[in-house]
Every structure is written in C-alpha cells, then in structure tokens.
PyMOL commands that place a pseudoatom at each C-alpha (Angstrom):
pseudoatom trace, name=CA, resn=MET, resi=1, chain=A, elem=C, hetatm=0, pos=[0.060, -0.040, 0.014]
pseudoatom trace, name=CA, resn=GLN, resi=2, chain=A, elem=C, hetatm=0, pos=[1.385, 3.586, -1.110]
pseudoatom trace, name=CA, resn=ARG, resi=3, chain=A, elem=C, hetatm=0, pos=[1.421, 6.359, 1.281]
pseudoatom trace, name=CA, resn=ARG, resi=4, chain=A, elem=C, hetatm=0, pos=[0.347, 9.630, 0.050]
pseudoatom trace, name=CA, resn=SER, resi=5, chain=A, elem=C, hetatm=0, pos=[2.672, 12.409, 0.903]
pseudoatom trace, name=CA, resn=ARG, resi=6, chain=A, elem=C, hetatm=0, pos=[1.471, 15.410, 2.501]
pseudoatom trace, name=CA, resn=SER, resi=7, chain=A, elem=C, hetatm=0, pos=[0.562, 18.342, 0.943]
pseudoatom trace, name=CA, resn=LYS, resi=8, chain=A, elem=C, hetatm=0, pos=[3.020, 21.658, 1.131]
pseudoatom trace, name=CA, resn=SER, resi=9, chain=A, elem=C, hetatm=0, pos=[0.917, 23.643, 3.172]
pseudoatom trace, name=CA, resn=ALA, resi=10, chain=A, elem=C, hetatm=0, pos=[0.425, 20.744, 5.839]
pseudoatom trace, name=CA, resn=LYS, resi=11, chain=A, elem=C, hetatm=0, pos=[4.362, 20.487, 6.188]
pseudoatom trace, name=CA, resn=ASP, resi=12, chain=A, elem=C, hetatm=0, pos=[4.474, 24.315, 6.141]
pseudoatom trace, name=CA, resn=GLU, resi=13, chain=A, elem=C, hetatm=0, pos=[2.229, 24.205, 9.032]
pseudoatom trace, name=CA, resn=GLU, resi=14, chain=A, elem=C, hetatm=0, pos=[3.681, 21.594, 11.012]
pseudoatom trace, name=CA, resn=GLU, resi=15, chain=A, elem=C, hetatm=0, pos=[6.523, 23.177, 10.213]
pseudoatom trace, name=CA, resn=ASN, resi=16, chain=A, elem=C, hetatm=0, pos=[5.370, 26.519, 12.061]
pseudoatom trace, name=CA, resn=GLN, resi=17, chain=A, elem=C, hetatm=0, pos=[3.761, 24.674, 15.032]
pseudoatom trace, name=CA, resn=LEU, resi=18, chain=A, elem=C, hetatm=0, pos=[5.020, 25.152, 18.424]
pseudoatom trace, name=CA, resn=LYS, resi=19, chain=A, elem=C, hetatm=0, pos=[4.047, 21.827, 20.962]
pseudoatom trace, name=CA, resn=GLY, resi=20, chain=A, elem=C, hetatm=0, pos=[4.663, 22.265, 24.545]
pseudoatom trace, name=CA, resn=TRP, resi=21, chain=A, elem=C, hetatm=0, pos=[5.032, 25.102, 26.758]
pseudoatom trace, name=CA, resn=GLN, resi=22, chain=A, elem=C, hetatm=0, pos=[8.960, 25.063, 26.354]
pseudoatom trace, name=CA, resn=GLN, resi=23, chain=A, elem=C, hetatm=0, pos=[8.849, 25.538, 22.525]
pseudoatom trace, name=CA, resn=ILE, resi=24, chain=A, elem=C, hetatm=0, pos=[6.454, 28.472, 23.121]
pseudoatom trace, name=CA, resn=SER, resi=25, chain=A, elem=C, hetatm=0, pos=[8.395, 29.912, 25.904]
pseudoatom trace, name=CA, resn=GLU, resi=26, chain=A, elem=C, hetatm=0, pos=[11.709, 29.812, 23.892]
pseudoatom trace, name=CA, resn=PHE, resi=27, chain=A, elem=C, hetatm=0, pos=[9.674, 31.293, 20.574]
pseudoatom trace, name=CA, resn=LEU, resi=28, chain=A, elem=C, hetatm=0, pos=[8.840, 34.183, 22.611]
pseudoatom trace, name=CA, resn=GLY, resi=29, chain=A, elem=C, hetatm=0, pos=[11.750, 34.746, 24.669]
pseudoatom trace, name=CA, resn=GLU, resi=30, chain=A, elem=C, hetatm=0, pos=[10.214, 34.616, 27.631]
pseudoatom trace, name=CA, resn=PRO, resi=31, chain=A, elem=C, hetatm=0, pos=[9.681, 32.367, 30.783]
pseudoatom trace, name=CA, resn=ILE, resi=32, chain=A, elem=C, hetatm=0, pos=[7.460, 29.698, 30.781]
pseudoatom trace, name=CA, resn=SER, resi=33, chain=A, elem=C, hetatm=0, pos=[5.404, 31.738, 33.981]
pseudoatom trace, name=CA, resn=VAL, resi=34, chain=A, elem=C, hetatm=0, pos=[4.873, 34.455, 31.593]
pseudoatom trace, name=CA, resn=VAL, resi=35, chain=A, elem=C, hetatm=0, pos=[4.133, 32.567, 28.752]
pseudoatom trace, name=CA, resn=HIS, resi=36, chain=A, elem=C, hetatm=0, pos=[0.860, 30.885, 31.410]
pseudoatom trace, name=CA, resn=ARG, resi=37, chain=A, elem=C, hetatm=0, pos=[-0.514, 34.351, 32.065]
pseudoatom trace, name=CA, resn=TRP, resi=38, chain=A, elem=C, hetatm=0, pos=[-0.175, 35.713, 28.758]
pseudoatom trace, name=CA, resn=ALA, resi=39, chain=A, elem=C, hetatm=0, pos=[-2.212, 32.172, 28.211]
pseudoatom trace, name=CA, resn=THR, resi=40, chain=A, elem=C, hetatm=0, pos=[-5.016, 33.081, 30.531]
pseudoatom trace, name=CA, resn=GLU, resi=41, chain=A, elem=C, hetatm=0, pos=[-5.417, 36.646, 29.272]
pseudoatom trace, name=CA, resn=GLY, resi=42, chain=A, elem=C, hetatm=0, pos=[-5.967, 35.382, 25.908]
pseudoatom trace, name=CA, resn=MET, resi=43, chain=A, elem=C, hetatm=0, pos=[-2.508, 34.453, 24.118]
pseudoatom trace, name=CA, resn=PRO, resi=44, chain=A, elem=C, hetatm=0, pos=[-4.253, 32.051, 21.173]
pseudoatom trace, name=CA, resn=VAL, resi=45, chain=A, elem=C, hetatm=0, pos=[-2.712, 28.330, 22.378]
pseudoatom trace, name=CA, resn=ARG, resi=46, chain=A, elem=C, hetatm=0, pos=[-4.901, 25.041, 22.053]
pseudoatom trace, name=CA, resn=ARG, resi=47, chain=A, elem=C, hetatm=0, pos=[-5.006, 21.507, 23.731]
pseudoatom trace, name=CA, resn=GLU, resi=48, chain=A, elem=C, hetatm=0, pos=[-4.048, 18.832, 21.601]
pseudoatom trace, name=CA, resn=GLY, resi=49, chain=A, elem=C, hetatm=0, pos=[-4.208, 15.834, 24.129]
pseudoatom trace, name=CA, resn=ARG, resi=50, chain=A, elem=C, hetatm=0, pos=[-1.660, 16.983, 26.597]
pseudoatom trace, name=CA, resn=PHE, resi=51, chain=A, elem=C, hetatm=0, pos=[-0.135, 19.097, 25.111]
pseudoatom trace, name=CA, resn=VAL, resi=52, chain=A, elem=C, hetatm=0, pos=[-0.716, 23.030, 24.251]
pseudoatom trace, name=CA, resn=VAL, resi=53, chain=A, elem=C, hetatm=0, pos=[0.074, 24.159, 20.652]
pseudoatom trace, name=CA, resn=THR, resi=54, chain=A, elem=C, hetatm=0, pos=[0.003, 27.200, 18.763]
pseudoatom trace, name=CA, resn=ALA, resi=55, chain=A, elem=C, hetatm=0, pos=[1.702, 28.693, 15.285]
pseudoatom trace, name=CA, resn=ASN, resi=56, chain=A, elem=C, hetatm=0, pos=[4.205, 30.920, 14.949]
pseudoatom trace, name=CA, resn=LYS, resi=57, chain=A, elem=C, hetatm=0, pos=[1.895, 33.353, 12.881]
pseudoatom trace, name=CA, resn=GLU, resi=58, chain=A, elem=C, hetatm=0, pos=[-0.785, 33.001, 15.321]
pseudoatom trace, name=CA, resn=LEU, resi=59, chain=A, elem=C, hetatm=0, pos=[1.597, 34.585, 18.020]
pseudoatom trace, name=CA, resn=ASN, resi=60, chain=A, elem=C, hetatm=0, pos=[3.377, 37.193, 15.862]
pseudoatom trace, name=CA, resn=ASP, resi=61, chain=A, elem=C, hetatm=0, pos=[-0.151, 38.273, 15.170]
pseudoatom trace, name=CA, resn=TRP, resi=62, chain=A, elem=C, hetatm=0, pos=[-1.773, 38.630, 18.588]
pseudoatom trace, name=CA, resn=MET, resi=63, chain=A, elem=C, hetatm=0, pos=[1.394, 39.737, 19.727]
pseudoatom trace, name=CA, resn=GLY, resi=64, chain=A, elem=C, hetatm=0, pos=[1.060, 42.897, 16.866]
pseudoatom trace, name=CA, resn=ARG, resi=65, chain=A, elem=C, hetatm=0, pos=[-2.721, 43.177, 18.085]
pseudoatom trace, name=CA, resn=ILE, resi=66, chain=A, elem=C, hetatm=0, pos=[-1.887, 43.705, 21.789]
pseudoatom trace, name=CA, resn=SER, resi=67, chain=A, elem=C, hetatm=0, pos=[1.019, 46.121, 21.045]
pseudoatom trace, name=CA, resn=GLY, resi=68, chain=A, elem=C, hetatm=0, pos=[-0.882, 47.788, 18.588]
pseudoatom trace, name=CA, resn=LYS, resi=69, chain=A, elem=C, hetatm=0, pos=[2.334, 48.039, 16.103]
pseudoatom trace, name=CA, resn=PRO, resi=70, chain=A, elem=C, hetatm=0, pos=[3.144, 44.884, 14.140]
pseudoatom trace, name=CA, resn=VAL, resi=71, chain=A, elem=C, hetatm=0, pos=[5.321, 42.504, 15.742]
pseudoatom trace, name=CA, resn=HIS, resi=72, chain=A, elem=C, hetatm=0, pos=[7.009, 39.691, 14.268]
pseudoatom trace, name=CA, resn=VAL, resi=73, chain=A, elem=C, hetatm=0, pos=[9.333, 37.402, 16.212]
pseudoatom trace, name=CA, resn=ALA, resi=74, chain=A, elem=C, hetatm=0, pos=[12.772, 36.339, 14.542]
pseudoatom trace, name=CA, resn=THR, resi=75, chain=A, elem=C, hetatm=0, pos=[13.873, 33.205, 13.818]
pseudoatom trace, name=CA, resn=ASP, resi=76, chain=A, elem=C, hetatm=0, pos=[17.032, 31.320, 11.994]
pseudoatom trace, name=CA, resn=ASP, resi=77, chain=A, elem=C, hetatm=0, pos=[14.707, 31.459, 8.876]
pseudoatom trace, name=CA, resn=THR, resi=78, chain=A, elem=C, hetatm=0, pos=[13.892, 35.122, 9.216]
pseudoatom trace, name=CA, resn=ASP, resi=79, chain=A, elem=C, hetatm=0, pos=[14.954, 37.563, 6.592]
pseudoatom trace, name=CA, resn=LEU, resi=80, chain=A, elem=C, hetatm=0, pos=[16.317, 40.245, 8.975]
pseudoatom trace, name=CA, resn=ALA, resi=81, chain=A, elem=C, hetatm=0, pos=[16.754, 43.091, 6.087]
pseudoatom trace, name=CA, resn=SER, resi=82, chain=A, elem=C, hetatm=0, pos=[13.119, 42.582, 5.129]
pseudoatom trace, name=CA, resn=GLU, resi=83, chain=A, elem=C, hetatm=0, pos=[11.428, 42.964, 8.464]
pseudoatom trace, name=CA, resn=LEU, resi=84, chain=A, elem=C, hetatm=0, pos=[13.819, 46.397, 8.909]
pseudoatom trace, name=CA, resn=LYS, resi=85, chain=A, elem=C, hetatm=0, pos=[12.279, 47.828, 5.976]
pseudoatom trace, name=CA, resn=ARG, resi=86, chain=A, elem=C, hetatm=0, pos=[8.527, 46.759, 7.194]
pseudoatom trace, name=CA, resn=ALA, resi=87, chain=A, elem=C, hetatm=0, pos=[9.770, 48.439, 10.433]
pseudoatom trace, name=CA, resn=VAL, resi=88, chain=A, elem=C, hetatm=0, pos=[10.831, 51.456, 8.766]
pseudoatom trace, name=CA, resn=SER, resi=89, chain=A, elem=C, hetatm=0, pos=[8.048, 51.592, 6.412]
pseudoatom trace, name=CA, resn=PHE, resi=90, chain=A, elem=C, hetatm=0, pos=[5.310, 51.295, 9.399]
pseudoatom trace, name=CA, resn=ALA, resi=91, chain=A, elem=C, hetatm=0, pos=[7.118, 53.708, 11.470]
pseudoatom trace, name=CA, resn=ARG, resi=92, chain=A, elem=C, hetatm=0, pos=[6.970, 56.510, 8.428]
pseudoatom trace, name=CA, resn=HIS, resi=93, chain=A, elem=C, hetatm=0, pos=[3.406, 56.095, 7.538]
pseudoatom trace, name=CA, resn=HIS, resi=94, chain=A, elem=C, hetatm=0, pos=[2.339, 56.383, 11.633]
pseudoatom trace, name=CA, resn=HIS, resi=95, chain=A, elem=C, hetatm=0, pos=[4.334, 58.913, 12.587]
for i in range(1, 95): cmd.bond("trace and resi %d" % i, "trace and resi %d" % (i + 1))
show_as sticks, trace
zoom trace
C-alpha cells in the first residue's frame, strides 16, 4: 500500500507549529511563567491531547494586536533585512 505524501501547506503548517510550553516560551523569549500568564490573558493556544500548541503566525498576530504595532518574532529563517524594511515603512506611515 502506497502512502500519500502530505501537501506542502500541511508540512509548512507543521513546521510552524509550536508544541508545549517550553517551545512557546523559547519562541517568545520569555519565561514559562510569563507564557502561562499570557495564555490566561488571551494568547492563542489550544490543547491537543496533553500538549498545548500554537503556530508562529498566530503568536505574531496576537503580539501585534496587543501591542498596537506589527510584531514579528525573529527565527533562524527570518529575513532580517526585509523585516527591517517593513518596520521602517510602518514607522514612516504612522509618525
């Protein structure tokens, strides 16, 4: 029986998935206690079995909403030059 390979979007979604308080904490650069508090204050997380999960994009969007500014947490794959251009553009249009 031949197994189907998952679609590219399903693979991308899985790669951008954070599983567990430790991964979420490391992604945000905050202690687990802060991440727990933020979860009670509306940070987008959901339970999948015994784990708490969320996606990078969900956290970036949430951080942007609560701060009132566009936010993007940098990862090893982040193009910092394009992020800097985006931030400068935002600052020019909002000041």
